[in-house]
C-alpha positions as CSV (number, residue, x, y, z in Angstrom):
1,M,27.2,59.2,92.1
2,C,29.0,56.6,94.3
3,A,25.7,55.6,95.8
4,K,24.1,55.2,92.4
5,K,27.0,52.9,91.3
6,R,26.8,50.9,94.5
7,K,23.0,50.3,94.0
8,K,23.5,49.3,90.4
9,K,26.1,46.7,91.4
10,T,23.8,45.0,93.9
11,Q,20.6,45.2,91.8
12,R,20.1,42.4,89.3
13,D,19.1,43.6,85.9
14,P,18.6,41.8,82.6
15,V,21.6,42.0,80.3
16,K,21.2,43.7,76.9
17,S,20.2,40.5,75.1
18,E,17.5,39.8,77.7
19,R,15.9,43.2,77.7
20,A,14.0,42.8,74.4
21,M,12.6,39.5,75.6
22,V,11.5,41.1,78.9
23,E,9.8,43.9,77.1
24,G,8.1,41.6,74.7
25,I,6.8,39.3,77.4
26,L,5.4,42.3,79.4
27,E,3.8,43.7,76.2
28,G,2.0,40.5,75.7
29,S,1.0,40.2,79.3
30,P,-1.3,43.1,80.4
31,D,-1.5,41.8,84.0
32,G,2.3,41.4,84.3
33,I,4.2,43.6,86.7
34,G,7.5,41.9,86.3
35,V,9.3,39.1,84.5
36,A,11.0,36.2,86.3
37,V,14.5,35.7,84.6
38,I,16.1,32.4,85.3
39,R,19.6,31.8,83.9
40,L,20.9,28.2,83.5
41,D,24.4,26.9,83.6
42,C,24.3,26.0,79.9
43,G,23.5,29.6,78.8
44,C,19.8,29.0,78.2
45,R,17.2,31.2,79.9
46,K,13.7,30.8,81.2
47,M,11.4,33.8,81.5
48,A,7.7,34.4,82.4
49,A,5.6,37.3,83.4
50,V,4.2,37.4,86.9
51,D,1.1,39.3,88.2
52,K,0.6,41.4,91.4
53,N,-0.2,38.2,93.3
54,G,2.8,36.3,92.2
55,E,0.8,34.2,89.7
56,P,1.9,33.5,86.2
57,A,0.8,36.2,83.7
58,S,2.4,34.5,80.6
59,K,3.6,31.1,79.4
60,I,7.2,30.2,80.2
61,I,9.6,31.2,77.4
62,M,12.8,29.3,77.0
63,Y,15.5,30.5,74.7
64,R,19.3,30.7,74.1
65,D,21.0,33.7,72.6
66,Q,21.9,33.5,69.0
67,A,20.6,29.9,68.6
68,E,17.6,28.5,66.8
69,S,16.6,26.5,69.9
70,V,17.6,25.7,73.5
71,C,20.4,23.3,74.1
72,A,20.1,19.5,74.0
73,R,20.3,19.3,77.8
74,C,17.4,21.7,78.2
75,R,15.4,19.8,75.7
76,E,15.9,16.7,77.9
77,D,15.3,18.1,81.3
78,N,13.4,21.4,80.5
79,G,15.9,23.5,82.3
80,D,16.0,21.6,85.6
81,F,16.2,23.9,88.7
82,M,19.4,22.2,89.8
83,R,21.2,23.9,86.9
84,V,20.0,27.5,87.8
85,T,22.9,29.9,88.2
86,E,21.0,33.1,88.8
87,Q,17.4,34.2,89.1
88,F,15.6,37.5,89.7
89,I,12.6,39.4,88.7
90,S,12.9,42.4,86.3
91,W,10.1,44.8,87.5
92,K,8.0,47.0,85.4
93,D,7.8,50.7,86.2
94,P,6.4,51.7,88.6
95,E,7.8,48.9,90.7
96,P,5.6,47.5,93.5
97,D,6.5,48.4,97.1
98,D,9.2,46.3,98.8
99,D,6.8,44.1,100.8
100,V,4.9,43.1,97.6
101,K,8.2,42.5,95.8
102,Q,9.4,40.3,98.6
103,M,6.2,38.2,98.6
104,I,6.3,37.7,94.9
105,V,10.0,36.8,94.8
106,A,9.4,34.2,97.6
107,K,6.4,32.8,95.8
108,V,7.9,32.7,92.3
109,L,11.6,32.0,93.0
110,G,11.6,30.6,96.5
111,T,13.4,32.0,99.6
112,A,16.8,30.2,99.5
113,G,19.6,32.7,98.8
114,Q,17.3,35.6,97.9
115,G,18.6,39.0,98.9
116,P,16.7,42.2,99.4
117,D,17.4,43.5,95.9
118,N,15.4,40.9,94.0
């Protein structure tokens, strides 16, 4: 049980409010094997499905919880990468092997600050 708790702490997962969006994006993206989740410092989020080659499998969805639209800052700069606070890929079951995951994460999110659990 301790190992399970430890793994859960280091693994990045969508929060409850993001899960429905992730599922909806995957449902509309038959080639998608995961969804890139990018959290911004303003509370807005960007998400998009990725395929097995790390290519886009959906359009980018930008949203803010419990709001009709994204914030004014995001409308101006489209969620500039300098304001990213956290980013990861939420994988569809069955998850690809670690080498494929690492390649996709590097291609989609870059390599700076990425750990093995992305």
